[in-house]
C-alpha positions as CSV (number, residue, x, y, z in Angstrom):
1,M,0.0,0.0,0.0
2,P,1.6,3.4,0.8
3,R,5.3,3.9,0.1
4,R,5.9,7.5,0.9
5,P,4.2,10.6,2.3
6,A,2.2,12.9,0.2
7,P,3.6,16.5,0.1
8,S,0.9,17.6,2.5
9,G,0.8,14.4,4.5
10,T,0.9,14.5,8.3
11,P,2.9,12.0,10.4
12,F,2.4,11.6,14.2
13,P,5.8,10.9,15.8
14,G,4.4,9.8,19.2
15,R,1.1,9.1,21.0
16,G,-0.9,12.3,20.8
17,R,1.9,14.3,19.2
18,Q,1.7,15.7,15.6
19,A,4.9,16.5,13.7
20,G,3.0,18.9,11.4
21,H,4.0,19.8,7.9
22,G,7.3,20.7,6.3
23,P,10.5,20.4,8.3
24,G,8.8,18.7,11.3
25,R,7.3,16.1,9.1
26,I,10.5,15.5,7.3
27,A,12.5,15.3,10.6
28,A,10.1,12.7,12.1
29,T,10.4,10.5,9.1
30,E,14.2,10.9,8.8
31,H,14.6,10.0,12.5
32,L,13.0,6.6,12.1
33,L,14.7,5.9,8.8
34,G,18.1,7.0,10.3
35,L,18.0,4.2,12.8
36,G,18.5,1.8,9.8
37,L,16.4,-0.9,11.4
38,P,13.9,-3.1,9.7
39,I,10.2,-2.7,10.3
40,Q,7.9,-5.6,10.6
41,A,4.4,-4.7,9.4
42,R,1.4,-6.9,9.7
43,P,-1.6,-5.5,7.9
44,R,-4.9,-6.0,9.8
45,H,-7.4,-4.1,7.6
46,A,-7.4,-2.1,4.4
47,Y,-10.5,-0.2,3.4
48,V,-10.3,1.3,-0.1
49,A,-12.8,3.8,-1.7
50,D,-11.8,5.0,-5.1
51,D,-8.3,6.6,-4.7
52,I,-8.4,6.9,-0.8
53,A,-7.5,4.1,1.6
54,L,-7.6,3.6,5.4
55,T,-5.2,1.0,6.6
56,I,-4.8,-0.6,10.1
57,V,-1.3,-2.1,10.5
58,D,0.4,-3.7,13.5
59,W,4.1,-2.8,13.3
60,T,7.4,-3.3,15.2
61,I,10.9,-1.8,14.9
62,H,13.5,-3.5,17.0
63,G,17.3,-3.7,17.0
64,T,20.5,-1.9,17.8
65,A,20.6,1.8,16.7
66,P,23.8,3.2,15.1
67,D,24.8,4.7,18.4
68,G,24.8,1.2,20.0
69,T,21.6,1.7,22.0
70,E,18.7,-0.8,21.8
71,A,15.7,0.6,20.0
72,H,12.2,-0.8,20.3
73,F,9.1,0.9,18.9
74,E,5.7,-0.8,18.3
75,G,2.2,0.2,17.6
76,T,-1.0,-0.2,15.6
77,A,-1.1,2.4,12.9
78,A,-4.3,4.0,11.5
79,D,-3.2,5.6,8.2
80,V,-5.0,7.3,5.3
81,A,-3.4,7.2,1.8
82,R,-4.3,8.5,-1.7
83,R,-3.4,6.8,-4.9
84,G,-1.7,9.2,-7.3
85,P,-2.0,9.4,-11.0
86,D,1.2,7.3,-11.3
87,G,-0.6,4.5,-9.4
88,L,1.5,4.8,-6.2
89,W,-0.1,5.2,-2.8
90,R,1.1,8.1,-0.6
91,Y,0.2,8.8,3.0
92,L,-2.1,11.7,3.7
93,I,-2.2,10.9,7.4
94,D,0.6,8.8,8.8
95,N,-0.5,7.9,12.3
96,P,1.7,5.1,13.7
97,F,0.0,5.1,17.1
98,G,-3.4,5.4,15.6
99,T,-5.2,3.0,18.0
100,A,-3.4,4.0,21.2
101,Q,-5.5,5.9,23.7
102,R,-4.4,9.4,24.0
103,A,-3.7,10.7,27.6
104,F,-5.4,14.0,28.1
105,P,-4.4,16.4,30.9
106,E,-6.8,16.4,33.8
107,A,-9.0,19.4,34.1
108,A,-8.2,21.9,36.8
109,S,-10.6,21.7,39.7
């Protein structure tokens, strides 16, 4: 399914945090790619309507990072992609922790 972000795509680098557009989006993607670790992805669902798709994917990144530290990330992504005129799918919303419950600050009493 999706191979790369759309120019206006939005990744979410952590639970409840949005990288935004432009440099923040690029930095979030480059950070994970810079680890040089393989990602295991297990698609759970894909819902396609015309040129838009919603995918639910369980994923894991695990291994030793270039600096020697152990890295482990996992989640269940909820992503939205669009098929371009070239037939390639690109993320519109790249939400790697899509099904995680977001922790909201408690209201002041």
